[in-house]
VMD Tcl script that builds the backbone (N, CA, C; Angstrom):
set m [mol new atoms 357]
animate dup $m
set s [atomselect $m all]
$s set {name element resname resid chain x y z} {
  {N N MET 1 A 24.460 -59.158 37.048}
  {CA C MET 1 A 24.714 -58.458 35.887}
  {C C MET 1 A 25.088 -58.996 34.374}
  {N N SER 2 A 25.222 -59.691 34.326}
  {CA C SER 2 A 25.956 -60.150 32.999}
  {C C SER 2 A 25.281 -59.857 31.705}
  {N N SER 3 A 24.205 -59.117 31.514}
  {CA C SER 3 A 22.919 -58.268 30.611}
  {C C SER 3 A 23.920 -56.826 30.059}
  {N N HIS 4 A 24.634 -56.882 31.782}
  {CA C HIS 4 A 24.890 -54.662 31.214}
  {C C HIS 4 A 26.438 -54.886 31.544}
  {N N ASN 5 A 27.470 -55.792 31.118}
  {CA C ASN 5 A 28.797 -55.284 30.738}
  {C C ASN 5 A 29.151 -55.077 29.770}
  {N N SER 6 A 28.529 -55.553 28.631}
  {CA C SER 6 A 29.158 -55.339 27.747}
  {C C SER 6 A 29.503 -53.798 27.245}
  {N N THR 7 A 28.412 -52.425 28.380}
  {CA C THR 7 A 28.542 -51.133 27.486}
  {C C THR 7 A 28.451 -50.182 29.051}
  {N N THR 8 A 29.632 -49.164 29.236}
  {CA C THR 8 A 29.548 -48.472 29.902}
  {C C THR 8 A 28.365 -47.975 30.709}
  {N N ILE 9 A 27.940 -48.368 32.071}
  {CA C ILE 9 A 26.567 -48.016 32.624}
  {C C ILE 9 A 26.858 -46.280 33.434}
  {N N GLN 10 A 26.190 -45.748 33.134}
  {CA C GLN 10 A 25.772 -43.946 33.312}
  {C C GLN 10 A 24.769 -44.373 34.393}
  {N N GLU 11 A 25.926 -42.647 35.637}
  {CA C GLU 11 A 25.488 -42.486 36.918}
  {C C GLU 11 A 24.981 -40.972 36.856}
  {N N ALA 12 A 24.338 -40.835 38.026}
  {CA C ALA 12 A 23.812 -39.167 38.278}
  {C C ALA 12 A 25.160 -38.580 38.984}
  {N N ARG 13 A 26.158 -37.981 38.349}
  {CA C ARG 13 A 27.099 -37.626 39.154}
  {C C ARG 13 A 26.868 -36.812 40.591}
  {N N ASP 14 A 25.813 -36.170 40.506}
  {CA C ASP 14 A 25.124 -35.164 42.111}
  {C C ASP 14 A 23.687 -35.423 41.555}
  {N N ILE 15 A 22.854 -36.415 42.465}
  {CA C ILE 15 A 21.602 -36.752 42.654}
  {C C ILE 15 A 20.937 -35.617 43.064}
  {N N SER 16 A 21.831 -34.126 43.688}
  {CA C SER 16 A 20.601 -33.681 43.726}
  {C C SER 16 A 21.378 -32.533 43.442}
  {N N ASN 17 A 21.728 -32.337 41.664}
  {CA C ASN 17 A 22.358 -31.410 40.746}
  {C C ASN 17 A 22.270 -32.394 39.775}
  {N N MET 18 A 21.283 -32.611 39.351}
  {CA C MET 18 A 21.651 -33.702 37.822}
  {C C MET 18 A 21.235 -32.294 36.979}
  {N N SER 19 A 22.404 -33.475 35.522}
  {CA C SER 19 A 22.258 -32.277 34.280}
  {C C SER 19 A 21.155 -32.826 33.690}
  {N N ASP 20 A 20.106 -32.182 32.843}
  {CA C ASP 20 A 19.041 -32.483 32.033}
  {C C ASP 20 A 19.302 -33.756 31.669}
  {N N ALA 21 A 20.143 -34.929 30.965}
  {CA C ALA 21 A 20.493 -35.714 30.258}
  {C C ALA 21 A 20.218 -36.786 31.330}
  {N N GLU 22 A 20.639 -36.558 32.715}
  {CA C GLU 22 A 20.528 -37.405 33.509}
  {C C GLU 22 A 19.102 -37.197 34.286}
  {N N LYS 23 A 18.531 -36.074 34.551}
  {CA C LYS 23 A 17.064 -35.947 34.752}
  {C C LYS 23 A 16.081 -36.696 33.655}
  {N N LYS 24 A 16.875 -36.960 32.712}
  {CA C LYS 24 A 15.518 -38.262 31.283}
  {C C LYS 24 A 16.177 -39.094 31.721}
  {N N HIS 25 A 17.123 -39.909 31.865}
  {CA C HIS 25 A 17.365 -41.237 32.247}
  {C C HIS 25 A 18.026 -41.679 33.527}
  {N N VAL 26 A 18.175 -41.244 34.230}
  {CA C VAL 26 A 18.527 -41.794 35.601}
  {C C VAL 26 A 17.558 -42.441 36.452}
  {N N PRO 27 A 17.172 -43.706 36.569}
  {CA C PRO 27 A 16.255 -44.403 37.038}
  {C C PRO 27 A 15.587 -44.627 38.337}
  {N N MET 28 A 15.147 -43.764 38.805}
  {CA C MET 28 A 14.650 -43.062 40.412}
  {C C MET 28 A 13.646 -44.623 40.955}
  {N N ILE 29 A 14.023 -44.667 41.938}
  {CA C ILE 29 A 13.569 -45.970 42.695}
  {C C ILE 29 A 13.062 -45.327 43.881}
  {N N HIS 30 A 11.501 -45.665 43.971}
  {CA C HIS 30 A 10.937 -45.137 45.218}
  {C C HIS 30 A 10.500 -46.706 45.831}
  {N N ILE 31 A 10.600 -46.866 47.249}
  {CA C ILE 31 A 10.030 -47.812 47.892}
  {C C ILE 31 A 8.303 -46.903 48.626}
  {N N ASP 32 A 7.584 -47.825 48.845}
  {CA C ASP 32 A 6.277 -48.180 49.650}
  {C C ASP 32 A 6.115 -48.744 50.625}
  {N N GLY 33 A 6.207 -48.092 51.574}
  {CA C GLY 33 A 5.991 -48.691 52.887}
  {C C GLY 33 A 7.700 -49.162 53.782}
  {N N THR 34 A 7.446 -50.036 54.549}
  {CA C THR 34 A 9.136 -50.723 54.836}
  {C C THR 34 A 8.948 -52.469 55.134}
  {N N PRO 35 A 10.438 -51.889 53.803}
  {CA C PRO 35 A 10.293 -53.489 53.507}
  {C C PRO 35 A 10.694 -54.659 54.747}
  {N N ARG 36 A 10.001 -55.836 54.558}
  {CA C ARG 36 A 10.346 -56.826 56.390}
  {C C ARG 36 A 10.731 -58.269 55.004}
  {N N ALA 37 A 11.309 -58.624 55.506}
  {CA C ALA 37 A 12.195 -60.191 54.620}
  {C C ALA 37 A 11.050 -60.787 54.856}
  {N N GLY 38 A 11.161 -61.557 53.415}
  {CA C GLY 38 A 9.606 -62.294 52.840}
  {C C GLY 38 A 7.976 -62.190 52.595}
  {N N ASP 39 A 8.032 -60.850 53.206}
  {CA C ASP 39 A 6.673 -59.643 52.730}
  {C C ASP 39 A 7.134 -58.551 51.935}
  {N N PRO 40 A 6.091 -59.005 50.867}
  {CA C PRO 40 A 5.936 -57.917 49.824}
  {C C PRO 40 A 5.629 -57.048 49.575}
  {N N PHE 41 A 6.594 -55.739 48.696}
  {CA C PHE 41 A 6.371 -54.597 49.066}
  {C C PHE 41 A 6.382 -53.819 47.114}
  {N N GLU 42 A 5.864 -52.376 47.588}
  {CA C GLU 42 A 6.028 -51.946 46.130}
  {C C GLU 42 A 7.554 -50.932 45.724}
  {N N VAL 43 A 7.990 -51.513 44.644}
  {CA C VAL 43 A 9.039 -50.723 44.661}
  {C C VAL 43 A 8.917 -50.470 42.845}
  {N N THR 44 A 8.685 -48.496 42.744}
  {CA C THR 44 A 8.617 -48.507 41.405}
  {C C THR 44 A 9.540 -47.380 40.805}
  {N N VAL 45 A 9.882 -47.476 39.720}
  {CA C VAL 45 A 10.408 -47.113 39.196}
  {C C VAL 45 A 9.896 -46.120 37.974}
  {N N TRP 46 A 10.762 -44.957 38.101}
  {CA C TRP 46 A 10.511 -44.048 37.400}
  {C C TRP 46 A 11.349 -43.347 36.688}
  {N N VAL 47 A 11.570 -43.697 35.410}
  {CA C VAL 47 A 12.627 -43.044 34.296}
  {C C VAL 47 A 12.442 -41.612 33.685}
  {N N GLY 48 A 12.988 -40.493 33.753}
  {CA C GLY 48 A 12.533 -39.165 33.570}
  {C C GLY 48 A 11.680 -38.511 34.072}
  {N N GLU 49 A 11.787 -39.083 35.837}
  {CA C GLU 49 A 10.759 -37.984 36.658}
  {C C GLU 49 A 10.788 -36.898 36.758}
  {N N GLN 50 A 11.972 -36.291 36.991}
  {CA C GLN 50 A 12.348 -34.779 36.726}
  {C C GLN 50 A 12.770 -34.112 35.291}
  {N N LEU 51 A 12.546 -34.870 34.456}
  {CA C LEU 51 A 12.466 -34.495 33.200}
  {C C LEU 51 A 11.647 -35.488 31.936}
  {N N SER 52 A 10.477 -35.230 31.425}
  {CA C SER 52 A 10.054 -36.704 31.044}
  {C C SER 52 A 10.897 -37.344 29.865}
  {N N HIS 53 A 11.312 -38.468 29.495}
  {CA C HIS 53 A 11.987 -38.630 28.685}
  {C C HIS 53 A 10.951 -39.382 27.414}
  {N N PRO 54 A 11.098 -39.388 25.875}
  {CA C PRO 54 A 10.039 -39.001 25.158}
  {C C PRO 54 A 9.710 -41.053 24.797}
  {N N SER 55 A 8.892 -41.458 24.580}
  {CA C SER 55 A 8.620 -42.532 24.132}
  {C C SER 55 A 8.194 -42.435 22.693}
  {N N GLU 56 A 8.814 -42.666 21.344}
  {CA C GLU 56 A 8.965 -43.039 20.299}
  {C C GLU 56 A 9.945 -43.870 19.818}
  {N N PRO 57 A 9.243 -43.592 18.251}
  {CA C PRO 57 A 10.457 -45.370 17.658}
  {C C PRO 57 A 11.601 -44.931 18.021}
  {N N GLY 58 A 12.450 -43.606 17.293}
  {CA C GLY 58 A 13.700 -42.926 17.080}
  {C C GLY 58 A 14.572 -43.101 18.399}
  {N N HIS 59 A 13.165 -42.937 19.770}
  {CA C HIS 59 A 13.880 -42.106 20.906}
  {C C HIS 59 A 13.049 -43.385 22.072}
  {N N HIS 60 A 13.459 -44.417 22.630}
  {CA C HIS 60 A 12.827 -44.767 23.926}
  {C C HIS 60 A 13.709 -45.181 24.727}
  {N N ILE 61 A 12.957 -45.719 25.865}
  {CA C ILE 61 A 13.500 -46.746 26.984}
  {C C ILE 61 A 13.190 -48.217 26.741}
  {N N GLU 62 A 13.746 -48.942 26.747}
  {CA C GLU 62 A 13.891 -50.107 25.750}
  {C C GLU 62 A 13.426 -51.126 27.009}
  {N N PHE 63 A 13.840 -51.352 28.372}
  {CA C PHE 63 A 13.825 -51.881 29.346}
  {C C PHE 63 A 13.907 -51.310 30.550}
  {N N ILE 64 A 13.227 -51.178 31.776}
  {CA C ILE 64 A 13.448 -51.331 33.217}
  {C C ILE 64 A 13.958 -52.815 33.951}
  {N N ASP 65 A 14.977 -53.087 34.571}
  {CA C ASP 65 A 15.658 -54.129 35.328}
  {C C ASP 65 A 15.617 -53.521 37.243}
  {N N LEU 66 A 15.761 -54.373 37.455}
  {CA C LEU 66 A 15.539 -54.213 39.202}
  {C C LEU 66 A 16.654 -55.556 39.593}
  {N N TYR 67 A 17.536 -55.106 40.751}
  {CA C TYR 67 A 18.336 -55.953 40.818}
  {C C TYR 67 A 18.558 -55.346 42.627}
  {N N LEU 68 A 18.824 -57.260 43.168}
  {CA C LEU 68 A 18.962 -57.323 44.998}
  {C C LEU 68 A 20.672 -57.043 44.710}
  {N N ASP 69 A 21.563 -56.140 44.800}
  {CA C ASP 69 A 23.367 -56.305 44.777}
  {C C ASP 69 A 23.728 -57.492 43.428}
  {N N ASP 70 A 23.768 -57.952 43.036}
  {CA C ASP 70 A 24.258 -58.798 41.557}
  {C C ASP 70 A 22.993 -60.009 41.511}
  {N N MET 71 A 21.583 -60.468 42.513}
  {CA C MET 71 A 20.611 -60.831 42.222}
  {C C MET 71 A 19.403 -59.816 41.272}
  {N N PHE 72 A 19.206 -61.087 40.139}
  {CA C PHE 72 A 18.137 -59.838 39.001}
  {C C PHE 72 A 16.774 -60.568 39.876}
  {N N ILE 73 A 16.418 -59.372 39.374}
  {CA C ILE 73 A 15.077 -59.630 40.696}
  {C C ILE 73 A 13.580 -59.404 39.726}
  {N N ALA 74 A 13.957 -58.471 38.740}
  {CA C ALA 74 A 12.625 -58.795 37.511}
  {C C ALA 74 A 12.775 -57.530 36.304}
  {N N ARG 75 A 12.543 -57.594 35.179}
  {CA C ARG 75 A 12.389 -56.604 33.982}
  {C C ARG 75 A 11.037 -56.272 33.866}
  {N N CYS 76 A 11.053 -55.217 33.329}
  {CA C CYS 76 A 9.933 -54.605 32.621}
  {C C CYS 76 A 10.067 -53.728 30.889}
  {N N ASP 77 A 9.577 -54.600 29.580}
  {CA C ASP 77 A 9.923 -54.828 28.891}
  {C C ASP 77 A 9.106 -53.466 28.072}
  {N N LEU 78 A 9.369 -52.754 27.559}
  {CA C LEU 78 A 8.765 -51.190 27.470}
  {C C LEU 78 A 8.603 -50.691 25.553}
  {N N THR 79 A 7.101 -50.930 25.161}
  {CA C THR 79 A 7.232 -50.832 23.300}
  {C C THR 79 A 7.080 -49.274 23.271}
  {N N PRO 80 A 8.048 -48.423 22.538}
  {CA C PRO 80 A 7.946 -47.198 22.247}
  {C C PRO 80 A 6.127 -46.719 21.319}
  {N N GLY 81 A 5.904 -45.657 21.793}
  {CA C GLY 81 A 4.744 -44.766 21.796}
  {C C GLY 81 A 3.895 -45.808 22.106}
  {N N HIS 82 A 3.984 -47.159 23.180}
  {CA C HIS 82 A 2.243 -47.176 23.461}
  {C C HIS 82 A 2.946 -47.518 25.378}
  {N N THR 83 A 3.872 -46.831 25.481}
  {CA C THR 83 A 4.352 -47.322 27.367}
  {C C THR 83 A 5.107 -45.781 27.482}
  {N N TYR 84 A 5.429 -45.806 28.863}
  {CA C TYR 84 A 5.593 -44.427 29.818}
  {C C TYR 84 A 6.377 -44.968 30.619}
  {N N PRO 85 A 8.249 -44.644 30.283}
  {CA C PRO 85 A 8.855 -45.874 31.206}
  {C C PRO 85 A 8.939 -45.136 32.985}
  {N N LYS 86 A 8.135 -45.972 33.005}
  {CA C LYS 86 A 7.732 -45.959 34.550}
  {C C LYS 86 A 6.982 -47.477 34.951}
  {N N ALA 87 A 7.657 -48.412 36.238}
  {CA C ALA 87 A 6.970 -49.826 35.981}
  {C C ALA 87 A 6.946 -49.715 37.520}
  {N N CYS 88 A 6.467 -50.291 38.220}
  {CA C CYS 88 A 6.218 -50.733 39.876}
  {C C CYS 88 A 6.312 -52.516 39.656}
  {N N PHE 89 A 6.799 -52.787 40.819}
  {CA C PHE 89 A 7.212 -54.697 40.948}
  {C C PHE 89 A 6.935 -54.460 42.367}
  {N N SER 90 A 6.192 -56.236 42.772}
  {CA C SER 90 A 6.182 -56.368 43.820}
  {C C SER 90 A 7.274 -57.500 44.086}
  {N N VAL 91 A 7.784 -56.914 45.227}
  {CA C VAL 91 A 9.248 -57.853 45.297}
  {C C VAL 91 A 8.845 -58.324 46.732}
  {N N MET 92 A 9.793 -59.384 46.698}
  {CA C MET 92 A 10.031 -59.639 48.435}
  {C C MET 92 A 11.805 -60.325 47.909}
  {N N ILE 93 A 12.507 -59.686 49.230}
  {CA C ILE 93 A 13.647 -60.220 49.764}
  {C C ILE 93 A 14.130 -60.734 50.592}
  {N N ASP 94 A 14.582 -60.864 51.076}
  {CA C ASP 94 A 15.484 -61.690 52.274}
  {C C ASP 94 A 16.211 -61.342 53.169}
  {N N ARG 95 A 17.072 -60.282 52.672}
  {CA C ARG 95 A 18.606 -59.997 53.291}
  {C C ARG 95 A 18.474 -58.569 53.080}
  {N N SER 96 A 18.886 -57.462 53.307}
  {CA C SER 96 A 19.345 -56.257 53.188}
  {C C SER 96 A 20.301 -55.855 52.255}
  {N N GLY 97 A 20.378 -55.446 51.487}
  {CA C GLY 97 A 21.356 -55.074 50.503}
  {C C GLY 97 A 20.936 -53.718 49.733}
  {N N SER 98 A 21.587 -53.227 48.148}
  {CA C SER 98 A 21.472 -52.459 47.459}
  {C C SER 98 A 20.408 -52.931 46.456}
  {N N LEU 99 A 19.607 -51.909 46.800}
  {CA C LEU 99 A 17.887 -52.385 45.268}
  {C C LEU 99 A 18.522 -51.592 44.262}
  {N N ARG 100 A 18.809 -51.628 43.284}
  {CA C ARG 100 A 19.900 -51.398 41.535}
  {C C ARG 100 A 18.530 -51.274 40.583}
  {N N ALA 101 A 18.417 -50.313 39.670}
  {CA C ALA 101 A 17.482 -50.525 38.677}
  {C C ALA 101 A 18.710 -49.684 37.902}
  {N N TYR 102 A 17.967 -50.433 36.259}
  {CA C TYR 102 A 18.941 -50.445 35.428}
  {C C TYR 102 A 18.278 -50.034 34.157}
  {N N GLU 103 A 18.285 -49.200 32.983}
  {CA C GLU 103 A 17.395 -48.742 31.713}
  {C C GLU 103 A 18.290 -48.896 30.979}
  {N N ARG 104 A 17.773 -48.927 29.565}
  {CA C ARG 104 A 18.499 -49.036 28.407}
  {C C ARG 104 A 17.659 -47.774 27.403}
  {N N CYS 105 A 18.222 -46.442 27.550}
  {CA C CYS 105 A 17.836 -45.609 26.587}
  {C C CYS 105 A 18.253 -46.508 24.933}
  {N N ASN 106 A 17.237 -46.819 23.896}
  {CA C ASN 106 A 18.026 -46.642 22.524}
  {C C ASN 106 A 18.891 -46.122 22.078}
  {N N LEU 107 A 19.022 -44.657 22.255}
  {CA C LEU 107 A 20.272 -43.445 22.125}
  {C C LEU 107 A 21.290 -43.831 22.788}
  {N N HIS 108 A 20.958 -43.674 24.850}
  {CA C HIS 108 A 21.704 -42.569 25.375}
  {C C HIS 108 A 22.503 -44.125 25.885}
  {N N GLY 109 A 22.192 -45.387 25.969}
  {CA C GLY 109 A 22.583 -46.250 26.693}
  {C C GLY 109 A 21.984 -46.983 28.319}
  {N N ASP 110 A 22.564 -47.337 29.065}
  {CA C ASP 110 A 22.526 -48.225 30.240}
  {C C ASP 110 A 22.747 -46.813 31.055}
  {N N TRP 111 A 21.431 -46.764 32.099}
  {CA C TRP 111 A 21.797 -46.232 33.078}
  {C C TRP 111 A 21.414 -46.812 34.357}
  {N N THR 112 A 21.965 -46.453 35.369}
  {CA C THR 112 A 21.540 -47.043 36.971}
  {C C THR 112 A 21.041 -46.111 37.954}
  {N N TYR 113 A 20.893 -46.543 38.901}
  {CA C TYR 113 A 21.009 -46.170 40.196}
  {C C TYR 113 A 20.368 -46.581 41.239}
  {N N SER 114 A 20.977 -46.818 42.716}
  {CA C SER 114 A 20.915 -47.593 43.493}
  {C C SER 114 A 20.154 -46.788 45.081}
  {N N VAL 115 A 19.516 -47.888 45.827}
  {CA C VAL 115 A 19.386 -46.841 47.405}
  {C C VAL 115 A 19.333 -48.713 47.921}
  {N N GLU 116 A 20.113 -47.963 49.118}
  {CA C GLU 116 A 20.036 -49.378 50.427}
  {C C GLU 116 A 19.022 -49.364 51.120}
  {N N VAL 117 A 18.449 -50.644 51.247}
  {CA C VAL 117 A 17.404 -51.103 51.995}
  {C C VAL 117 A 17.386 -52.384 53.232}
  {N N SER 118 A 16.827 -51.907 53.922}
  {CA C SER 118 A 17.177 -52.959 54.868}
  {C C SER 118 A 15.848 -53.849 55.735}
  {N N VAL 119 A 16.345 -54.494 55.587}
  {CA C VAL 119 A 14.900 -55.712 55.926}
  {C C VAL 119 A 15.371 -56.261 57.594}
}
mol reanalyze $m
mol bondsrecalc $m
mol representation Tube
mol addrep $m
């Protein structure tokens, strides 16, 4: 996770009662189906699921990263004005762990969220 060490990474204090800023920035993770070791499954990461995040030159999401524990899996780079901050990854993992999403807002910094996944 070396690309994320230079800044403070923000998280929701209470995922069931998020502030408006958290609703706009926490990268929510959705897993389609039941993950099995070595088989592809879909992971959708949605920034602003509960409260839409802008996608304009002055305020936008730069990228969405996906990790399994400390292992980098994938990145989706976003272009302001042409993308919505939601990415679907088809991934294969060989072990259980913490599936963690990161996103960077050009104004409000790095945000993360994770879910435990068992295979």
